[in-house]
PyMOL Python script that loads the backbone (N, CA, C, O; Angstrom):
from pymol import cmd

cmd.read_pdbstr("""\
ATOM      1  N   MET A   1       0.361  19.533  14.066  1.00  0.00           N
ATOM      2  CA  MET A   1      -0.493  19.629  14.820  1.00  0.00           C
ATOM      3  C   MET A   1      -0.053  19.041  16.171  1.00  0.00           C
ATOM      4  O   MET A   1       0.497  17.944  16.066  1.00  0.00           O
ATOM      5  N   ALA A   2      -0.154  19.449  17.208  1.00  0.00           N
ATOM      6  CA  ALA A   2       0.479  18.913  18.477  1.00  0.00           C
ATOM      7  C   ALA A   2      -0.715  17.958  18.946  1.00  0.00           C
ATOM      8  O   ALA A   2      -1.912  18.221  18.831  1.00  0.00           O
ATOM      9  N   VAL A   3      -0.165  16.808  19.491  1.00  0.00           N
ATOM     10  CA  VAL A   3      -1.275  15.826  19.975  1.00  0.00           C
ATOM     11  C   VAL A   3      -1.317  16.100  21.462  1.00  0.00           C
ATOM     12  O   VAL A   3      -0.257  16.275  22.064  1.00  0.00           O
ATOM     13  N   ARG A   4      -2.463  16.147  22.079  1.00  0.00           N
ATOM     14  CA  ARG A   4      -2.537  16.369  23.605  1.00  0.00           C
ATOM     15  C   ARG A   4      -2.978  15.196  24.120  1.00  0.00           C
ATOM     16  O   ARG A   4      -3.793  14.429  23.606  1.00  0.00           O
ATOM     17  N   ARG A   5      -2.303  15.062  25.348  1.00  0.00           N
ATOM     18  CA  ARG A   5      -2.429  13.948  26.008  1.00  0.00           C
ATOM     19  C   ARG A   5      -3.963  14.046  26.854  1.00  0.00           C
ATOM     20  O   ARG A   5      -4.384  15.068  27.394  1.00  0.00           O
ATOM     21  N   VAL A   6      -4.637  12.766  26.816  1.00  0.00           N
ATOM     22  CA  VAL A   6      -6.100  12.677  27.635  1.00  0.00           C
ATOM     23  C   VAL A   6      -5.992  11.888  28.799  1.00  0.00           C
ATOM     24  O   VAL A   6      -5.566  10.744  28.642  1.00  0.00           O
ATOM     25  N   ARG A   7      -6.237  12.195  29.728  1.00  0.00           N
ATOM     26  CA  ARG A   7      -6.491  11.490  30.879  1.00  0.00           C
ATOM     27  C   ARG A   7      -7.677  11.462  31.268  1.00  0.00           C
ATOM     28  O   ARG A   7      -8.416  12.431  31.092  1.00  0.00           O
ATOM     29  N   GLU A   8      -8.106  10.277  31.909  1.00  0.00           N
ATOM     30  CA  GLU A   8      -9.422   9.994  32.477  1.00  0.00           C
ATOM     31  C   GLU A   8      -9.250  10.597  34.050  1.00  0.00           C
ATOM     32  O   GLU A   8      -8.292  10.464  34.810  1.00  0.00           O
ATOM     33  N   ILE A   9     -10.451  11.265  34.245  1.00  0.00           N
ATOM     34  CA  ILE A   9     -10.473  12.296  35.511  1.00  0.00           C
ATOM     35  C   ILE A   9     -11.628  11.520  36.369  1.00  0.00           C
ATOM     36  O   ILE A   9     -11.781  11.870  37.539  1.00  0.00           O
ATOM     37  N   GLY A  10     -12.329  10.628  35.910  1.00  0.00           N
ATOM     38  CA  GLY A  10     -13.594  10.160  36.676  1.00  0.00           C
ATOM     39  C   GLY A  10     -13.381   9.794  38.228  1.00  0.00           C
ATOM     40  O   GLY A  10     -14.246  10.045  39.067  1.00  0.00           O
ATOM     41  N   ALA A  11     -12.164   9.183  38.536  1.00  0.00           N
ATOM     42  CA  ALA A  11     -11.655   8.726  39.681  1.00  0.00           C
ATOM     43  C   ALA A  11     -11.383   9.641  40.736  1.00  0.00           C
ATOM     44  O   ALA A  11     -11.210   9.238  41.886  1.00  0.00           O
ATOM     45  N   HIS A  12     -11.316  11.232  40.326  1.00  0.00           N
ATOM     46  CA  HIS A  12     -11.298  12.327  41.270  1.00  0.00           C
ATOM     47  C   HIS A  12     -12.561  12.876  41.680  1.00  0.00           C
ATOM     48  O   HIS A  12     -12.717  13.786  42.495  1.00  0.00           O
ATOM     49  N   ALA A  13     -13.731  12.053  40.850  1.00  0.00           N
ATOM     50  CA  ALA A  13     -15.160  12.687  41.102  1.00  0.00           C
ATOM     51  C   ALA A  13     -15.926  11.558  42.337  1.00  0.00           C
ATOM     52  O   ALA A  13     -15.673  10.375  42.568  1.00  0.00           O
ATOM     53  N   VAL A  14     -16.839  12.406  42.909  1.00  0.00           N
ATOM     54  CA  VAL A  14     -17.900  11.733  43.616  1.00  0.00           C
ATOM     55  C   VAL A  14     -18.913  11.559  42.676  1.00  0.00           C
ATOM     56  O   VAL A  14     -19.343  12.429  41.918  1.00  0.00           O
ATOM     57  N   TRP A  15     -19.332  10.219  42.769  1.00  0.00           N
ATOM     58  CA  TRP A  15     -20.551   9.811  41.732  1.00  0.00           C
ATOM     59  C   TRP A  15     -21.690   9.611  42.445  1.00  0.00           C
ATOM     60  O   TRP A  15     -21.672   9.099  43.565  1.00  0.00           O
ATOM     61  N   SER A  16     -22.807  10.016  41.823  1.00  0.00           N
ATOM     62  CA  SER A  16     -24.126   9.506  42.167  1.00  0.00           C
ATOM     63  C   SER A  16     -25.131   9.204  41.100  1.00  0.00           C
ATOM     64  O   SER A  16     -24.971   9.682  39.977  1.00  0.00           O
ATOM     65  N   LEU A  17     -26.106   8.481  41.365  1.00  0.00           N
ATOM     66  CA  LEU A  17     -27.215   7.963  40.601  1.00  0.00           C
ATOM     67  C   LEU A  17     -28.512   8.495  41.180  1.00  0.00           C
ATOM     68  O   LEU A  17     -28.791   8.685  42.364  1.00  0.00           O
ATOM     69  N   SER A  18     -29.342   8.722  39.955  1.00  0.00           N
ATOM     70  CA  SER A  18     -30.715   8.942  40.399  1.00  0.00           C
ATOM     71  C   SER A  18     -31.599   7.850  40.897  1.00  0.00           C
ATOM     72  O   SER A  18     -32.446   7.966  41.782  1.00  0.00           O
ATOM     73  N   SER A  19     -31.341   6.920  40.313  1.00  0.00           N
ATOM     74  CA  SER A  19     -31.516   5.512  40.868  1.00  0.00           C
ATOM     75  C   SER A  19     -30.948   4.405  40.130  1.00  0.00           C
ATOM     76  O   SER A  19     -30.037   4.533  39.312  1.00  0.00           O
ATOM     77  N   ALA A  20     -31.536   3.258  40.455  1.00  0.00           N
ATOM     78  CA  ALA A  20     -30.499   2.029  39.888  1.00  0.00           C
ATOM     79  C   ALA A  20     -31.252   0.898  40.010  1.00  0.00           C
ATOM     80  O   ALA A  20     -31.782   0.634  41.089  1.00  0.00           O
ATOM     81  N   LYS A  21     -31.376   0.187  39.050  1.00  0.00           N
ATOM     82  CA  LYS A  21     -32.073  -1.496  39.191  1.00  0.00           C
ATOM     83  C   LYS A  21     -30.870  -2.340  39.854  1.00  0.00           C
ATOM     84  O   LYS A  21     -29.723  -2.148  39.450  1.00  0.00           O
ATOM     85  N   ARG A  22     -31.103  -3.154  40.742  1.00  0.00           N
ATOM     86  CA  ARG A  22     -30.401  -3.853  41.623  1.00  0.00           C
ATOM     87  C   ARG A  22     -29.344  -4.522  40.784  1.00  0.00           C
ATOM     88  O   ARG A  22     -29.679  -5.139  39.772  1.00  0.00           O
ATOM     89  N   GLY A  23     -28.043  -4.427  41.166  1.00  0.00           N
ATOM     90  CA  GLY A  23     -26.735  -5.049  40.504  1.00  0.00           C
ATOM     91  C   GLY A  23     -26.537  -4.216  39.245  1.00  0.00           C
ATOM     92  O   GLY A  23     -25.671  -4.608  38.463  1.00  0.00           O
ATOM     93  N   CYS A  24     -27.114  -3.297  38.995  1.00  0.00           N
ATOM     94  CA  CYS A  24     -26.821  -2.248  37.581  1.00  0.00           C
ATOM     95  C   CYS A  24     -26.555  -0.802  38.161  1.00  0.00           C
ATOM     96  O   CYS A  24     -26.868   0.208  37.531  1.00  0.00           O
ATOM     97  N   GLY A  25     -25.936  -0.770  39.445  1.00  0.00           N
ATOM     98  CA  GLY A  25     -25.658   0.521  40.026  1.00  0.00           C
ATOM     99  C   GLY A  25     -24.397   1.060  39.631  1.00  0.00           C
ATOM    100  O   GLY A  25     -23.878   0.714  38.570  1.00  0.00           O
ATOM    101  N   LEU A  26     -23.800   1.981  40.498  1.00  0.00           N
ATOM    102  CA  LEU A  26     -22.652   2.733  40.291  1.00  0.00           C
ATOM    103  C   LEU A  26     -21.399   1.824  39.993  1.00  0.00           C
ATOM    104  O   LEU A  26     -20.512   2.193  39.224  1.00  0.00           O
ATOM    105  N   THR A  27     -21.381   0.638  40.636  1.00  0.00           N
ATOM    106  CA  THR A  27     -20.334  -0.543  40.480  1.00  0.00           C
ATOM    107  C   THR A  27     -20.419  -0.808  38.825  1.00  0.00           C
ATOM    108  O   THR A  27     -19.415  -0.586  38.150  1.00  0.00           O
ATOM    109  N   ALA A  28     -21.408  -1.194  38.321  1.00  0.00           N
ATOM    110  CA  ALA A  28     -21.717  -1.475  37.071  1.00  0.00           C
ATOM    111  C   ALA A  28     -21.232  -0.610  36.055  1.00  0.00           C
ATOM    112  O   ALA A  28     -20.539  -0.871  35.072  1.00  0.00           O
ATOM    113  N   LEU A  29     -21.838   0.750  36.563  1.00  0.00           N
ATOM    114  CA  LEU A  29     -21.535   1.989  35.750  1.00  0.00           C
ATOM    115  C   LEU A  29     -20.045   2.232  35.318  1.00  0.00           C
ATOM    116  O   LEU A  29     -19.750   2.700  34.218  1.00  0.00           O
ATOM    117  N   LEU A  30     -19.047   1.841  36.366  1.00  0.00           N
ATOM    118  CA  LEU A  30     -17.846   2.075  36.362  1.00  0.00           C
ATOM    119  C   LEU A  30     -16.872   1.017  35.791  1.00  0.00           C
ATOM    120  O   LEU A  30     -15.708   1.302  35.510  1.00  0.00           O
ATOM    121  N   ASP A  31     -17.432  -0.295  35.622  1.00  0.00           N
ATOM    122  CA  ASP A  31     -16.842  -1.477  35.376  1.00  0.00           C
ATOM    123  C   ASP A  31     -16.381  -1.289  33.621  1.00  0.00           C
ATOM    124  O   ASP A  31     -17.104  -0.981  32.674  1.00  0.00           O
ATOM    125  N   PRO A  32     -15.094  -1.567  33.645  1.00  0.00           N
ATOM    126  CA  PRO A  32     -14.719  -1.444  32.428  1.00  0.00           C
ATOM    127  C   PRO A  32     -15.117  -2.497  31.033  1.00  0.00           C
ATOM    128  O   PRO A  32     -14.890  -2.416  29.826  1.00  0.00           O
ATOM    129  N   SER A  33     -15.701  -3.321  31.758  1.00  0.00           N
ATOM    130  CA  SER A  33     -16.601  -4.371  30.862  1.00  0.00           C
ATOM    131  C   SER A  33     -17.896  -3.730  30.365  1.00  0.00           C
ATOM    132  O   SER A  33     -18.675  -3.108  31.087  1.00  0.00           O
ATOM    133  N   LEU A  34     -18.059  -3.972  28.916  1.00  0.00           N
ATOM    134  CA  LEU A  34     -19.152  -3.437  28.183  1.00  0.00           C
ATOM    135  C   LEU A  34     -20.496  -4.036  28.608  1.00  0.00           C
ATOM    136  O   LEU A  34     -21.623  -3.565  28.455  1.00  0.00           O
ATOM    137  N   ALA A  35     -20.115  -5.179  29.174  1.00  0.00           N
ATOM    138  CA  ALA A  35     -21.484  -6.140  29.286  1.00  0.00           C
ATOM    139  C   ALA A  35     -21.984  -5.899  30.520  1.00  0.00           C
ATOM    140  O   ALA A  35     -23.036  -6.467  30.815  1.00  0.00           O
ATOM    141  N   ARG A  36     -21.304  -4.962  31.548  1.00  0.00           N
ATOM    142  CA  ARG A  36     -21.956  -4.389  32.560  1.00  0.00           C
ATOM    143  C   ARG A  36     -22.407  -2.790  32.388  1.00  0.00           C
ATOM    144  O   ARG A  36     -21.748  -2.043  31.665  1.00  0.00           O
ATOM    145  N   PHE A  37     -23.535  -2.348  33.081  1.00  0.00           N
ATOM    146  CA  PHE A  37     -23.807  -1.037  32.727  1.00  0.00           C
ATOM    147  C   PHE A  37     -24.668  -0.620  33.780  1.00  0.00           C
ATOM    148  O   PHE A  37     -24.995  -1.411  34.665  1.00  0.00           O
ATOM    149  N   TRP A  38     -25.039   0.492  33.754  1.00  0.00           N
ATOM    150  CA  TRP A  38     -26.237   1.121  34.769  1.00  0.00           C
ATOM    151  C   TRP A  38     -27.385   1.053  34.114  1.00  0.00           C
ATOM    152  O   TRP A  38     -27.444   1.301  32.909  1.00  0.00           O
ATOM    153  N   GLN A  39     -28.537   0.675  34.905  1.00  0.00           N
ATOM    154  CA  GLN A  39     -29.782   0.582  34.187  1.00  0.00           C
ATOM    155  C   GLN A  39     -30.641   1.534  35.307  1.00  0.00           C
ATOM    156  O   GLN A  39     -30.761   1.015  36.417  1.00  0.00           O
ATOM    157  N   SER A  40     -31.176   2.717  35.143  1.00  0.00           N
ATOM    158  CA  SER A  40     -32.088   3.255  35.845  1.00  0.00           C
ATOM    159  C   SER A  40     -33.372   2.682  36.333  1.00  0.00           C
ATOM    160  O   SER A  40     -33.924   1.811  35.660  1.00  0.00           O
ATOM    161  N   GLU A  41     -33.883   3.096  37.433  1.00  0.00           N
ATOM    162  CA  GLU A  41     -35.480   2.531  37.890  1.00  0.00           C
ATOM    163  C   GLU A  41     -36.165   3.781  38.438  1.00  0.00           C
ATOM    164  O   GLU A  41     -35.577   4.681  39.037  1.00  0.00           O
ATOM    165  N   GLY A  42     -37.278   3.745  38.210  1.00  0.00           N
ATOM    166  CA  GLY A  42     -38.025   4.860  38.803  1.00  0.00           C
ATOM    167  C   GLY A  42     -38.174   6.066  37.981  1.00  0.00           C
ATOM    168  O   GLY A  42     -37.649   6.192  36.874  1.00  0.00           O
ATOM    169  N   ALA A  43     -38.898   6.938  38.550  1.00  0.00           N
ATOM    170  CA  ALA A  43     -39.525   8.089  37.562  1.00  0.00           C
ATOM    171  C   ALA A  43     -38.433   8.748  36.755  1.00  0.00           C
ATOM    172  O   ALA A  43     -37.268   8.436  37.004  1.00  0.00           O
ATOM    173  N   GLN A  44     -38.692   9.603  35.841  1.00  0.00           N
ATOM    174  CA  GLN A  44     -37.673  10.141  34.924  1.00  0.00           C
ATOM    175  C   GLN A  44     -37.762  11.634  35.560  1.00  0.00           C
ATOM    176  O   GLN A  44     -38.747  12.017  36.192  1.00  0.00           O
ATOM    177  N   PRO A  45     -36.726  12.348  35.338  1.00  0.00           N
ATOM    178  CA  PRO A  45     -35.480  12.439  34.680  1.00  0.00           C
ATOM    179  C   PRO A  45     -34.513  11.297  35.528  1.00  0.00           C
ATOM    180  O   PRO A  45     -34.548  11.145  36.750  1.00  0.00           O
ATOM    181  N   HIS A  46     -33.750  10.627  34.690  1.00  0.00           N
ATOM    182  CA  HIS A  46     -32.510   9.964  35.247  1.00  0.00           C
ATOM    183  C   HIS A  46     -31.403  10.551  35.046  1.00  0.00           C
ATOM    184  O   HIS A  46     -31.208  11.184  34.008  1.00  0.00           O
ATOM    185  N   ALA A  47     -30.491  10.439  36.005  1.00  0.00           N
ATOM    186  CA  ALA A  47     -29.360  11.386  36.312  1.00  0.00           C
ATOM    187  C   ALA A  47     -28.082  10.763  36.922  1.00  0.00           C
ATOM    188  O   ALA A  47     -28.184  10.097  37.951  1.00  0.00           O
ATOM    189  N   VAL A  48     -26.790  10.968  36.281  1.00  0.00           N
ATOM    190  CA  VAL A  48     -25.726  10.480  36.674  1.00  0.00           C
ATOM    191  C   VAL A  48     -25.005  11.971  36.927  1.00  0.00           C
ATOM    192  O   VAL A  48     -24.915  12.868  36.088  1.00  0.00           O
ATOM    193  N   ARG A  49     -24.528  11.996  38.270  1.00  0.00           N
ATOM    194  CA  ARG A  49     -23.945  13.352  38.987  1.00  0.00           C
ATOM    195  C   ARG A  49     -22.467  12.774  39.315  1.00  0.00           C
ATOM    196  O   ARG A  49     -22.141  11.779  39.961  1.00  0.00           O
ATOM    197  N   LEU A  50     -21.693  13.745  38.647  1.00  0.00           N
ATOM    198  CA  LEU A  50     -20.070  13.840  39.097  1.00  0.00           C
ATOM    199  C   LEU A  50     -20.022  15.210  39.695  1.00  0.00           C
ATOM    200  O   LEU A  50     -20.445  16.276  39.246  1.00  0.00           O
ATOM    201  N   ARG A  51     -19.384  14.920  40.858  1.00  0.00           N
ATOM    202  CA  ARG A  51     -18.771  16.294  41.788  1.00  0.00           C
ATOM    203  C   ARG A  51     -17.439  16.289  42.035  1.00  0.00           C
ATOM    204  O   ARG A  51     -16.998  15.481  42.853  1.00  0.00           O
ATOM    205  N   PHE A  52     -16.675  17.091  41.442  1.00  0.00           N
ATOM    206  CA  PHE A  52     -15.287  17.147  41.641  1.00  0.00           C
ATOM    207  C   PHE A  52     -14.853  18.124  42.858  1.00  0.00           C
ATOM    208  O   PHE A  52     -15.494  19.162  43.023  1.00  0.00           O
ATOM    209  N   PRO A  53     -13.744  17.793  43.731  1.00  0.00           N
ATOM    210  CA  PRO A  53     -13.520  18.838  44.768  1.00  0.00           C
ATOM    211  C   PRO A  53     -13.057  20.120  44.191  1.00  0.00           C
ATOM    212  O   PRO A  53     -13.058  21.043  45.005  1.00  0.00           O
ATOM    213  N   ALA A  54     -12.711  20.378  43.142  1.00  0.00           N
ATOM    214  CA  ALA A  54     -12.147  21.741  42.627  1.00  0.00           C
ATOM    215  C   ALA A  54     -12.635  21.801  41.007  1.00  0.00           C
ATOM    216  O   ALA A  54     -13.034  20.849  40.335  1.00  0.00           O
ATOM    217  N   LEU A  55     -12.524  22.826  40.700  1.00  0.00           N
ATOM    218  CA  LEU A  55     -13.017  23.206  39.306  1.00  0.00           C
ATOM    219  C   LEU A  55     -11.773  22.220  38.534  1.00  0.00           C
ATOM    220  O   LEU A  55     -10.655  22.056  39.023  1.00  0.00           O
ATOM    221  N   VAL A  56     -12.215  21.655  37.311  1.00  0.00           N
ATOM    222  CA  VAL A  56     -11.213  20.998  36.584  1.00  0.00           C
ATOM    223  C   VAL A  56     -11.639  21.232  35.202  1.00  0.00           C
ATOM    224  O   VAL A  56     -12.843  21.246  34.944  1.00  0.00           O
ATOM    225  N   PRO A  57     -10.660  21.436  34.186  1.00  0.00           N
ATOM    226  CA  PRO A  57     -10.947  21.402  33.027  1.00  0.00           C
ATOM    227  C   PRO A  57     -11.653  20.126  32.302  1.00  0.00           C
ATOM    228  O   PRO A  57     -11.401  19.037  32.818  1.00  0.00           O
ATOM    229  N   ILE A  58     -12.439  20.134  31.258  1.00  0.00           N
ATOM    230  CA  ILE A  58     -13.141  18.944  30.839  1.00  0.00           C
ATOM    231  C   ILE A  58     -12.918  19.342  29.245  1.00  0.00           C
ATOM    232  O   ILE A  58     -13.417  20.343  28.732  1.00  0.00           O
ATOM    233  N   SER A  59     -12.128  18.438  28.591  1.00  0.00           N
ATOM    234  CA  SER A  59     -11.919  18.770  27.418  1.00  0.00           C
ATOM    235  C   SER A  59     -13.332  18.043  26.336  1.00  0.00           C
ATOM    236  O   SER A  59     -13.780  18.596  25.331  1.00  0.00           O
ATOM    237  N   TYR A  60     -13.803  16.692  26.912  1.00  0.00           N
ATOM    238  CA  TYR A  60     -14.704  15.994  26.230  1.00  0.00           C
ATOM    239  C   TYR A  60     -14.907  14.948  27.326  1.00  0.00           C
ATOM    240  O   TYR A  60     -14.133  14.519  28.181  1.00  0.00           O
ATOM    241  N   VAL A  61     -16.543  14.585  26.962  1.00  0.00           N
ATOM    242  CA  VAL A  61     -17.258  13.472  27.453  1.00  0.00           C
ATOM    243  C   VAL A  61     -17.485  12.364  26.513  1.00  0.00           C
ATOM    244  O   VAL A  61     -17.873  12.557  25.361  1.00  0.00           O
ATOM    245  N   ALA A  62     -17.227  11.132  27.038  1.00  0.00           N
ATOM    246  CA  ALA A  62     -17.551   9.886  25.942  1.00  0.00           C
ATOM    247  C   ALA A  62     -18.495   9.042  26.697  1.00  0.00           C
ATOM    248  O   ALA A  62     -18.125   8.470  27.722  1.00  0.00           O
ATOM    249  N   VAL A  63     -19.859   8.922  26.182  1.00  0.00           N
ATOM    250  CA  VAL A  63     -20.665   7.844  26.584  1.00  0.00           C
ATOM    251  C   VAL A  63     -20.785   6.799  25.778  1.00  0.00           C
ATOM    252  O   VAL A  63     -20.652   6.949  24.563  1.00  0.00           O
ATOM    253  N   TYR A  64     -21.051   5.593  26.325  1.00  0.00           N
ATOM    254  CA  TYR A  64     -21.204   4.336  25.387  1.00  0.00           C
ATOM    255  C   TYR A  64     -22.597   4.006  25.673  1.00  0.00           C
ATOM    256  O   TYR A  64     -22.961   3.909  26.845  1.00  0.00           O
ATOM    257  N   ILE A  65     -23.483   3.809  24.612  1.00  0.00           N
ATOM    258  CA  ILE A  65     -24.923   3.280  24.306  1.00  0.00           C
ATOM    259  C   ILE A  65     -24.794   2.271  23.490  1.00  0.00           C
ATOM    260  O   ILE A  65     -24.171   2.285  22.429  1.00  0.00           O
ATOM    261  N   ASP A  66     -25.623   0.991  24.158  1.00  0.00           N
ATOM    262  CA  ASP A  66     -25.815   0.047  23.274  1.00  0.00           C
ATOM    263  C   ASP A  66     -27.372  -0.366  23.391  1.00  0.00           C
ATOM    264  O   ASP A  66     -27.850  -1.006  24.327  1.00  0.00           O
ATOM    265  N   VAL A  67     -27.965   0.044  22.438  1.00  0.00           N
ATOM    266  CA  VAL A  67     -29.303  -0.067  22.081  1.00  0.00           C
ATOM    267  C   VAL A  67     -29.777  -1.708  22.388  1.00  0.00           C
ATOM    268  O   VAL A  67     -30.710  -2.020  23.128  1.00  0.00           O
ATOM    269  N   ARG A  68     -29.128  -2.419  21.829  1.00  0.00           N
ATOM    270  CA  ARG A  68     -29.448  -4.101  21.759  1.00  0.00           C
ATOM    271  C   ARG A  68     -29.277  -4.486  23.209  1.00  0.00           C
ATOM    272  O   ARG A  68     -29.971  -5.325  23.782  1.00  0.00           O
ATOM    273  N   GLN A  69     -28.478  -3.927  23.647  1.00  0.00           N
ATOM    274  CA  GLN A  69     -28.342  -4.849  25.386  1.00  0.00           C
ATOM    275  C   GLN A  69     -28.961  -4.020  25.997  1.00  0.00           C
ATOM    276  O   GLN A  69     -28.990  -4.425  27.159  1.00  0.00           O
ATOM    277  N   ASP A  70     -29.561  -2.952  25.912  1.00  0.00           N
ATOM    278  CA  ASP A  70     -30.405  -2.217  27.059  1.00  0.00           C
ATOM    279  C   ASP A  70     -31.756  -2.667  26.922  1.00  0.00           C
ATOM    280  O   ASP A  70     -32.378  -2.774  25.865  1.00  0.00           O
ATOM    281  N   GLU A  71     -32.292  -3.008  28.472  1.00  0.00           N
ATOM    282  CA  GLU A  71     -33.459  -3.885  28.387  1.00  0.00           C
ATOM    283  C   GLU A  71     -34.738  -2.741  28.529  1.00  0.00           C
ATOM    284  O   GLU A  71     -35.889  -3.092  28.270  1.00  0.00           O
ATOM    285  N   THR A  72     -34.487  -1.634  28.875  1.00  0.00           N
ATOM    286  CA  THR A  72     -35.423  -0.638  29.034  1.00  0.00           C
ATOM    287  C   THR A  72     -35.421   0.334  27.935  1.00  0.00           C
ATOM    288  O   THR A  72     -35.536   0.005  26.755  1.00  0.00           O
ATOM    289  N   TYR A  73     -35.289   1.538  28.353  1.00  0.00           N
ATOM    290  CA  TYR A  73     -35.190   2.875  27.381  1.00  0.00           C
ATOM    291  C   TYR A  73     -33.779   3.321  27.222  1.00  0.00           C
ATOM    292  O   TYR A  73     -33.115   3.634  28.210  1.00  0.00           O
ATOM    293  N   THR A  74     -33.251   3.366  25.899  1.00  0.00           N
ATOM    294  CA  THR A  74     -32.050   3.785  25.613  1.00  0.00           C
ATOM    295  C   THR A  74     -32.188   5.538  25.595  1.00  0.00           C
ATOM    296  O   THR A  74     -33.171   6.042  25.050  1.00  0.00           O
ATOM    297  N   PRO A  75     -31.159   6.376  26.214  1.00  0.00           N
ATOM    298  CA  PRO A  75     -31.560   7.886  25.971  1.00  0.00           C
ATOM    299  C   PRO A  75     -31.571   8.306  24.733  1.00  0.00           C
ATOM    300  O   PRO A  75     -30.721   7.913  23.934  1.00  0.00           O
ATOM    301  N   SER A  76     -32.527   9.157  24.397  1.00  0.00           N
ATOM    302  CA  SER A  76     -32.430   9.956  23.155  1.00  0.00           C
ATOM    303  C   SER A  76     -31.800  11.222  23.226  1.00  0.00           C
ATOM    304  O   SER A  76     -31.333  11.753  22.218  1.00  0.00           O
ATOM    305  N   ARG A  77     -31.750  11.784  24.439  1.00  0.00           N
ATOM    306  CA  ARG A  77     -31.213  13.317  24.896  1.00  0.00           C
ATOM    307  C   ARG A  77     -30.243  13.122  25.916  1.00  0.00           C
ATOM    308  O   ARG A  77     -30.403  12.340  26.854  1.00  0.00           O
ATOM    309  N   LEU A  78     -29.216  13.845  25.735  1.00  0.00           N
ATOM    310  CA  LEU A  78     -28.248  13.761  26.748  1.00  0.00           C
ATOM    311  C   LEU A  78     -27.889  15.193  27.126  1.00  0.00           C
ATOM    312  O   LEU A  78     -27.599  15.934  26.186  1.00  0.00           O
ATOM    313  N   ALA A  79     -27.865  15.692  28.352  1.00  0.00           N
ATOM    314  CA  ALA A  79     -27.565  17.043  28.828  1.00  0.00           C
ATOM    315  C   ALA A  79     -26.596  17.108  30.068  1.00  0.00           C
ATOM    316  O   ALA A  79     -26.656  16.587  31.181  1.00  0.00           O
ATOM    317  N   LEU A  80     -25.633  17.983  29.434  1.00  0.00           N
ATOM    318  CA  LEU A  80     -24.298  18.292  30.387  1.00  0.00           C
ATOM    319  C   LEU A  80     -24.536  19.546  30.955  1.00  0.00           C
ATOM    320  O   LEU A  80     -24.999  20.508  30.343  1.00  0.00           O
ATOM    321  N   ARG A  81     -24.145  19.520  32.380  1.00  0.00           N
ATOM    322  CA  ARG A  81     -24.281  21.154  33.011  1.00  0.00           C
ATOM    323  C   ARG A  81     -23.095  20.841  33.910  1.00  0.00           C
ATOM    324  O   ARG A  81     -22.667  19.803  34.414  1.00  0.00           O
ATOM    325  N   ALA A  82     -22.688  22.226  33.929  1.00  0.00           N
ATOM    326  CA  ALA A  82     -21.560  22.599  34.753  1.00  0.00           C
ATOM    327  C   ALA A  82     -21.890  23.851  35.464  1.00  0.00           C
ATOM    328  O   ALA A  82     -22.712  24.726  35.191  1.00  0.00           O
ATOM    329  N   GLY A  83     -20.693  23.677  36.868  1.00  0.00           N
ATOM    330  CA  GLY A  83     -21.134  24.845  37.665  1.00  0.00           C
ATOM    331  C   GLY A  83     -21.479  24.567  39.033  1.00  0.00           C
ATOM    332  O   GLY A  83     -21.856  25.476  39.772  1.00  0.00           O
TER     333      GLY A  83
END
""", "prot")
cmd.dss("prot")
cmd.show_as("cartoon", "prot")
cmd.util.cbc("prot")
cmd.orient("prot")
């Protein structure tokens, strides 16, 4: 079986958040350290949006969730939309 190379394409997107607690916004979300993370604030639903300048094939999406470190609510459902 051939091994496919995987590359991270998030740097090609424009990212936006529905809300964020102070100090836990986009910079924290994109930080490679697992000690920093996004925390939403305000009414639900909460969203992370990525907009790419052109159509791009996406093979998979990885999400790291740490229930112990999350001070508020850890998501129980994740929806991905394209188009």
